[in-house]
N, C-alpha and C positions, 0 to 999 in steps of 0.2 A: 504493500500500500504506500502511495505517495503521501506527502504532507500537503496541507492546505493552509493558505494564508489570506488574511485581509490585506489586499494590495493598497486600496485607497477607498475613501468614501466621498460622496457628493451630497450637496444640500441645495435645495431651491426654496426660498422663502417668498411667498406672495407679497405683492406691494401694498396691500391694504391692511393696516393695523387697526384694531378695535380695542379701545381701552375699557376697563371695567366701568368707568364713569359713563362712557357713551352707552354701553350695553344696559346698565342699570337704569339710566335715564329713559331709554326707549322702552324697557320692560315696564317700568312704573307708569309711563304714559299709556301703554297698552292696558294695564290693570285698571287705571282710572276710566278709560274708554269702555272696557268690558263691564265694569261695575255700573257705570251710568246707563249703558244700553240694556242692562238686565236688572235694573233697580227694582222693578215690580216683582220679578220672580225671586230675587234675593230677599225682598221684604217678606214674601210669603213662605220663605224657607224651602223653596223648590230647588234652588241651586245655591251654592256657597259663594260668597264674595271672595275675590282674589286678594291676596296680600302683596304688599310691596317687597321688593328686594333691596339690598344695600351693598355698597362697595365693601363695607366692613364684614358683612356676612359672607360674601364671595371669597374674600381673601382669607378669612379664618377657616372656612370650610375646605378650601382647596389649595391655597398658596398661589393661585393664579392672579395676575395683575393685568394681563393683556393677551391678545392673540392675533394671528394673521389669518385673513380669509381671501379666497380667490375672487369673491364678489361681495361688495359692501352695499350695493344698491338694494333697497327693500328691507335690509336687515334691521335698520334702525327706524323704520317707519312703523308706528304703532298700528296702522291699518293693515300691514302686510306681515311683518315679523318673520320674513323668510328671504334669504338671498335671491336675487334675480339676475339671470344671465341669459342672453339670447341664445337659442338653440343653434348649433352649428350644422351646416350641411355635411353630408357624408364625405364630400370631397375635401373637407377641411379637417385638420387634426382635431381630435376630441380634446377637451380641456384636461381630462385625467391623463391622457397620453402626453399632452404638452408639458404639464408640470413634471411628469416622470422623465420625459426627454431632457428637460433642463437639469434635473438632478444627475442624470446619467452623464451628460456632457461635462458637468462639473467634476464628476468622479473620474472620468476618463482623462480629463486634463490633469488632475492631481496625480494620476497613475502614470502619465506619459504614454498612454495607450490610444490606439485608434479603434473605432467600432469594429473594424474588420478583424481585429485580433480576438474578438469575443466569440465564443462558441454557442452560448445560450443565454437567454434572459428570462428571469422569473419576475413577474409582476405580483408582488405579495402585499395585499392591502385589505382594509376592512370592508370596503365597498367597491364594486366595479361599476363603471358607468353604464355598461350594457352587458348582456349575456354573451354575445359574440358579434363579430370576431374578437378574439382575445385582445385586451389592451396591450399585453406583452408583444404580440405580433405587430401591432400598430407601431409601438416604440421601436421594435426591431427594424421595421421599414424606415421609419423617420430618421434614425441615426445612421443608417446605411451599413448594417451588418452584411457580411458576405453571404452568398448563396450556400445552402446546405446547413445553415445554422437553424436554431429553433427557439421558440418562446412559449410560455404558458402562464396562465393566471392561477393564483391560489389565495384562499381566504381562511385565516384562523383568527379573525378579529385583531385585537391588539398584540397578539403574538405572531402575526404574519411575517414580520421581518426576521425574527430569530428562527422561526421554522424554515423560512426561505434560505437563511444562511446554512442551516443544517443540511438541507437538501443539496445546495450548491457545493458545500464542502465535501459531502460524500461523493458527489459526482467527480470532483477534482481528485480526491484521494483514490478513487477506483480507476482513474485514468480515462473515464468516459468523456470528460472534457478537460481542457487545460485552463480555460478562462470562462468564468460565469458571472453574470451580473444579477444582482437582486435589487429591484427598484420598488419603492414604497410610496406611491402617490396617494396621499390621504386628504380627501376633501370632506372632512368630518362635519363641516357646516351644513352639508346636504342632508344629514340624518339627525340633526339636532333640533329639538323642539324649543324654539326661542320663546315660547309662551309658558314654559314650565319653570317655576321659581327654583326648583331644586336642581335643575340641570342646565338652564339656559346659558350658563357661563363656561361650561366644561371644555368644549372642544375648540380647536383651531385647525387651519389647513397648512399643509407643507408637503414637500416630497424629498425623499432621501434615496441614496443608491449606495450599494456596496459591491466592490469588485473583488472576487475571490479567485485566486490563482495558485499554482504550485510553487510560487515563491513570492515573498512580499515582506512587509514591515512587521506584521503581527501574526504569529503562528496560532492557528486554531487548535488548541490542545484537546478540547472536548466540546461536544454539543449534546443537548438533551431536549426532548420535547415531550410534554405530558398534557393530557386532557382529561377532564372530569365533567360530566354533564351537569349544568345548572341553568335554571330559568332566571337567575337573579340579574343577569344582564341580557337584554333581548331586543331584537328588532324584527318584527314580523312582516316587513315589506318584502314582496316577492312577486314572481310572475303568476302565481296562483290567486293573487288578490282579486283579480277580475272574476273569478268564480263566485265570489261572495261580495257583491258590490256594496252591501250594507256596511261592510267593515272598512271600505276605502276612506282614507283620511282620519281614521281613528288614531288615538295617541300611540297605540302599540305598533303603528306602522313607521314610527320614528324610534330613536333611542329611548329605552326605558331601563331603569335599574332600581334594585333594592339596595341603596347605597350602604346602609349599616350592615346588612348581611354580607355584602361583598367585602367590606372592610374586615369584618370578623373572620371570614372564611379564607380569604385570599392571602392575608398577611402571613399566617402560620404555614400555609401551603407553600408559598414562595420561599420563605426563609428556610424551611426544611429542605426544599429542593436544592437550593444553592449549597447549603451545608453538606448535603449528601454527595453532590458532585465534587465538591472540594475534597471531601474525605476519600472518595473513590480514587482521586488522583494524588493522595497523600500531600495535599497542599494545606498547611495550617492557615487559619484565618489571618494571623498576623502577617502572612506573606502576600496577602491580597492588597495590592497597591491602590486599586480603584474599582468602584462599582458604577457601571453605567446602567441605571435602573429605568424601567418604564416610567414615563412622566405622566402619571394620572392624578396623583394626590400627594402633596408634600408630607402629610402625616403618615400615609402608608409607607412612603420611602424611608421616613425616619425610623419607623418600627422595624421594617425589613432589614435595613442596614445594621441596626443594633443587634438583631438576632444573628447576623452573619459575623460581624466584627467584634461583638461582645461589648461595644460601647456606642454611644451616639456618634454617627459619622460626621466628620467635618465636611465643609463644602468641597475641599480638595479630595477627600476620600469618596464622596458620593455627590458629584456635581448636579446642579439643578438648572434646567432650562424651562421648566414648567411655568415660571413666573412670567416669562415673555412670550412663550409659544402656546401655552395652555396644553391640554391633552391632545396630542396629535396621533393618537392610537399607535400603530406599530412603529411609526417613525420616531417616536419620542426618545427611546434609548439610543437610536442611531444618531439623532441630532446631538445628544449628550456626548457620545463617543467622538463624533466629528469635531466638536468644538473643544473637547478636553482629552486629547491623547498626545499632543505634541511634546509635552514635558516629560513623558515617561522615558525611562532609561532602559538599556538592554538588560533583559532578565526580569523586568517588572511584570507582574501578573495582574490581570483585571478580568472582570466578568460583565458581559452584556446580558441583561435579563429583562424579559417582558412578560406581561401577564394580563389577562382580561377575559372577555366573554368566552364561554365554552363550558366550564372554565378551561382556559389554556394557559400554559406557561412554557417559556423556552429560555434556556441559558446557554451562553457561549463563553467558554473560558479561553482567554488569550494570553500570550506571552510576547512581550516586545523582543524582537530579534536583536 
């Protein structure tokens, strides 16, 4: 078996930033409008009045201060509360492929590689813009990969990137391919209910990419992927919705979660997984230089890192990008790695870990060459 390495990563950040102040202001305006329009039913007790959100609530609950989105139009309009973007014709690149392409080009530039050097591309993300043709194949075409290469889409929600790394690394180790791209275009604003007080602030949009080859800067020592069924994070939007038109537009056709249950169940699951993999490799916790954790909730990461390291992690040991990017699903841990790996020295060990709906969790142990 050959070895596999992360050669380089790439990042594309959309141009539109939305602060907590903007988001909360729009949400509260929507609440006032809703309560006014439904005053009679609220008075009769037929429906419940909605309550305001606040910047303090958002930051205390999540650690998020802002996020980036591909489309800001409509998002802050209390009459719409949904991003609006003109549909593109089939002859034009799709928005998901476009942001993925941008991340891939950034990755290839960092690696000093041409698209024709790449053997396969995996598009691993929470949501695909369409069922087919695969977004990966569209990106393959757009970046100009050579004939005879291939691409495919995969979805394991917030663990998509680490699961994609595992698949790509195993293909490289087996000799099936020499160079594999994993791209994570995450347009999470598309599945977020901006009218829900408990979750309207959670997500942002971004795209990341990882190039995996048989030589590079970070050796992939170990990969693991685990899943365990749970309804606590769910999105029921799908192609069979048209069978039951009465459910179209219902809240469960967007992101929904039982946040407290997720927190209680996922933290010990992920902490144990990382510890088990480190033990299997005979790596003591004190030898772990950095944790690049899934960027979903600052409090979750604080507890997970303490379970692994035996103490509350410093920003250097477990860097956070959640405050500026929000939860970007599978891309979060890759953004953290992309922005916080240049200072590592030869021999340093780190772990990329993601976790989310499924439940799913993926860990990648790395060592700086």
